[in-house]
C-alpha positions as a Markdown table, in Angstrom:
| # | Residue | x | y | z |
|---|---|---|---|---|
| 1 | Met | 66.8 | 107.8 | 102.8 |
| 2 | Asp | 67.4 | 108.9 | 106.4 |
| 3 | His | 70.9 | 109.4 | 108.0 |
| 4 | Leu | 70.9 | 105.9 | 109.7 |
| 5 | Gln | 70.0 | 104.1 | 106.3 |
| 6 | Thr | 72.7 | 106.2 | 104.4 |
| 7 | Arg | 75.4 | 105.3 | 107.0 |
| 8 | Gln | 74.3 | 101.6 | 106.8 |
| 9 | Arg | 74.6 | 101.7 | 103.2 |
| 10 | Trp | 78.1 | 103.1 | 103.1 |
| 11 | Met | 79.3 | 100.9 | 105.9 |
| 12 | Ser | 77.9 | 97.9 | 104.0 |
| 13 | Val | 79.9 | 99.1 | 100.8 |
| 14 | Leu | 83.0 | 99.6 | 102.8 |
| 15 | Ala | 82.8 | 96.3 | 104.5 |
| 16 | His | 82.2 | 94.4 | 101.4 |
| 17 | Ser | 85.1 | 96.2 | 99.4 |
| 18 | Arg | 88.2 | 94.4 | 98.5 |
| 19 | Pro | 91.2 | 96.0 | 100.0 |
| 20 | Asp | 93.0 | 96.6 | 96.8 |
| 21 | Glu | 89.9 | 98.3 | 95.1 |
| 22 | Leu | 89.3 | 100.5 | 98.3 |
| 23 | Leu | 93.0 | 101.6 | 98.2 |
| 24 | Ala | 92.8 | 102.4 | 94.4 |
| 25 | His | 89.9 | 104.9 | 95.2 |
| 26 | Trp | 91.5 | 106.2 | 98.5 |
| 27 | Gln | 95.0 | 106.8 | 97.4 |
| 28 | Pro | 94.3 | 109.4 | 94.7 |
| 29 | Leu | 92.5 | 111.6 | 97.3 |
| 30 | Asn | 95.8 | 112.2 | 98.9 |
| 31 | Leu | 94.2 | 112.5 | 102.4 |
| 32 | Ser | 96.1 | 111.8 | 105.7 |
| 33 | Pro | 93.6 | 112.5 | 108.4 |
| 34 | Gln | 94.8 | 112.4 | 112.1 |
| 35 | Phe | 92.8 | 110.1 | 114.3 |
| 36 | Glu | 93.2 | 108.3 | 117.6 |
| 37 | Arg | 92.8 | 104.4 | 117.7 |
| 38 | Ile | 90.0 | 103.8 | 120.3 |
| 39 | Arg | 90.1 | 100.1 | 119.5 |
| 40 | Ala | 93.1 | 99.1 | 117.3 |
| 41 | Ala | 92.3 | 96.7 | 114.5 |
| 42 | Glu | 91.8 | 93.2 | 116.1 |
| 43 | Thr | 90.9 | 89.9 | 114.6 |
| 44 | Gly | 88.3 | 87.5 | 116.2 |
| 45 | Leu | 85.6 | 85.2 | 115.4 |
| 46 | Thr | 81.7 | 85.6 | 115.1 |
| 47 | Gln | 79.3 | 82.9 | 114.9 |
| 48 | Leu | 77.1 | 82.6 | 111.8 |
| 49 | Gln | 73.5 | 81.7 | 112.3 |
| 50 | Gly | 70.8 | 80.5 | 109.9 |
| 51 | Arg | 67.3 | 79.4 | 110.0 |
| 52 | Met | 65.7 | 76.4 | 108.0 |
| 53 | Gly | 63.6 | 77.8 | 105.2 |
| 54 | Gly | 64.3 | 81.3 | 106.6 |
| 55 | Thr | 61.7 | 81.0 | 109.2 |
| 56 | Gly | 62.5 | 77.9 | 111.3 |
| 57 | Lys | 64.6 | 77.6 | 114.5 |
| 58 | Arg | 68.0 | 79.2 | 114.5 |
| 59 | Phe | 71.1 | 77.0 | 114.3 |
| 60 | Val | 74.8 | 77.9 | 114.3 |
| 61 | Met | 76.2 | 77.3 | 110.8 |
| 62 | Gly | 79.9 | 77.9 | 111.8 |
| 63 | Asp | 82.4 | 80.5 | 112.7 |
| 64 | Met | 83.8 | 83.4 | 110.5 |
| 65 | Thr | 86.9 | 85.4 | 111.0 |
| 66 | Val | 86.3 | 89.1 | 111.3 |
| 67 | Thr | 88.6 | 92.2 | 111.9 |
| 68 | Arg | 87.1 | 95.4 | 113.7 |
| 69 | Ala | 88.4 | 98.8 | 114.3 |
| 70 | Val | 87.2 | 101.9 | 116.1 |
| 71 | Ile | 88.8 | 105.3 | 115.8 |
| 72 | Leu | 87.9 | 108.9 | 116.8 |
| 73 | Met | 88.5 | 111.8 | 114.7 |
| 74 | Glu | 88.7 | 115.3 | 115.6 |
| 75 | Gly | 87.7 | 114.4 | 119.2 |
| 76 | Val | 84.1 | 113.9 | 118.4 |
| 77 | Val | 83.5 | 111.7 | 115.4 |
| 78 | Tyr | 83.7 | 107.9 | 115.8 |
| 79 | Gly | 84.5 | 105.6 | 112.9 |
| 80 | Tyr | 83.6 | 101.9 | 113.0 |
| 81 | Ser | 84.4 | 99.0 | 110.9 |
| 82 | Tyr | 83.9 | 95.2 | 110.7 |
| 83 | Val | 85.4 | 93.3 | 107.8 |
| 84 | Ala | 85.4 | 89.7 | 106.9 |
| 85 | Gly | 89.0 | 88.1 | 107.1 |
| 86 | Arg | 92.2 | 89.2 | 108.8 |
| 87 | Asn | 93.2 | 92.4 | 106.9 |
| 88 | Lys | 93.8 | 95.0 | 109.7 |
| 89 | Pro | 95.0 | 98.0 | 107.5 |
| 90 | His | 91.6 | 97.3 | 105.5 |
| 91 | Ala | 89.5 | 97.5 | 108.7 |
| 92 | Glu | 91.3 | 100.6 | 110.0 |
| 93 | Leu | 91.0 | 102.4 | 106.6 |
| 94 | Cys | 87.2 | 101.5 | 106.5 |
| 95 | Ala | 86.8 | 103.1 | 110.1 |
| 96 | Val | 88.7 | 106.2 | 109.0 |
| 97 | Ile | 86.4 | 106.6 | 106.0 |
| 98 | Asp | 83.3 | 105.9 | 108.0 |
| 99 | Ala | 84.4 | 108.9 | 110.3 |
| 100 | Leu | 85.3 | 111.1 | 107.5 |
| 101 | Leu | 81.9 | 110.5 | 105.8 |
| 102 | Gln | 80.3 | 111.8 | 109.1 |
| 103 | Ile | 82.2 | 115.2 | 108.8 |
| 104 | Gln | 80.3 | 117.9 | 106.8 |
| 105 | Gly | 82.2 | 118.8 | 103.7 |
| 106 | Met | 84.0 | 115.6 | 103.3 |
| 107 | Asp | 80.8 | 113.4 | 102.8 |
| 108 | Glu | 80.1 | 114.6 | 99.3 |
| 109 | Leu | 83.7 | 114.0 | 98.0 |
| 110 | Leu | 84.0 | 110.6 | 99.5 |
| 111 | His | 80.5 | 109.6 | 98.4 |
| 112 | Lys | 81.4 | 110.6 | 94.8 |
| 113 | Arg | 85.0 | 109.2 | 94.8 |
| 114 | Ile | 84.8 | 106.0 | 96.9 |
| 115 | Ile | 81.3 | 104.8 | 97.9 |
| 116 | Ala | 79.5 | 105.3 | 94.6 |
| 117 | Pro | 82.3 | 103.7 | 92.4 |
| 118 | Leu | 82.7 | 100.7 | 94.9 |
| 119 | Ala | 78.8 | 100.3 | 95.1 |
| 120 | Ala | 78.8 | 100.1 | 91.3 |
| 121 | Ile | 81.6 | 97.4 | 91.2 |
| 122 | Gln | 79.8 | 95.3 | 93.7 |
| 123 | Gln | 76.4 | 95.7 | 92.1 |
| 124 | Glu | 78.2 | 94.5 | 88.9 |
| 125 | Arg | 79.6 | 91.5 | 90.4 |
| 126 | Arg | 76.1 | 90.7 | 92.0 |
| 127 | Glu | 74.5 | 90.9 | 88.4 |
| 128 | Leu | 77.3 | 88.7 | 86.9 |
| 129 | Arg | 77.0 | 86.0 | 89.6 |
| 130 | Ala | 73.2 | 86.2 | 89.1 |
| 131 | Arg | 73.6 | 85.6 | 85.3 |
| 132 | Glu | 75.9 | 82.7 | 86.0 |
| 133 | Val | 73.6 | 81.2 | 88.3 |
| 134 | Ala | 70.7 | 81.6 | 86.0 |
| 135 | Ala | 72.4 | 80.1 | 83.1 |
| 136 | Ser | 73.0 | 76.9 | 84.9 |
| 137 | Arg | 69.5 | 76.8 | 86.3 |
| 138 | Val | 67.4 | 73.7 | 85.8 |
| 139 | Asp | 63.6 | 74.0 | 85.7 |
| 140 | Phe | 62.3 | 70.6 | 86.9 |
| 141 | Phe | 58.7 | 71.5 | 86.0 |
| 142 | Thr | 59.4 | 71.4 | 82.4 |
| 143 | Leu | 60.8 | 67.8 | 82.5 |
| 144 | Val | 58.5 | 65.1 | 81.2 |
| 145 | Arg | 58.1 | 62.0 | 83.1 |
| 146 | Gly | 58.7 | 58.8 | 81.2 |
| 147 | Glu | 55.5 | 56.8 | 82.1 |
């Protein structure tokens, strides 16, 4: 996996993390990095787009509230985040962790203590949801017509 894909993965894990779970993994590290707010956490809207059948013409499904933040750490490393909802502290913490993950020496610790555990929690949730959906699935091809 190249650096871009690795960063996309950890940013996805951070963006999909629940604020309480992220804090539960962050706080035991007792880190208090210094950073400059380039774009303080702010809330806005983004349009969600879809395609009929996945290949048809695009259409706007609606709007979604997102919060974004941009920070600068050590004068050279930028951290970015976009999270669903209005939680500004969560967005800022995600940006801080994004920046720290780009710093040599910090990345291994943060992958081990934050990214991997959160990714495992998220995967477990996806599998649980898939099992719930599969349990309620109706296979219409097995139904017998009454003629």
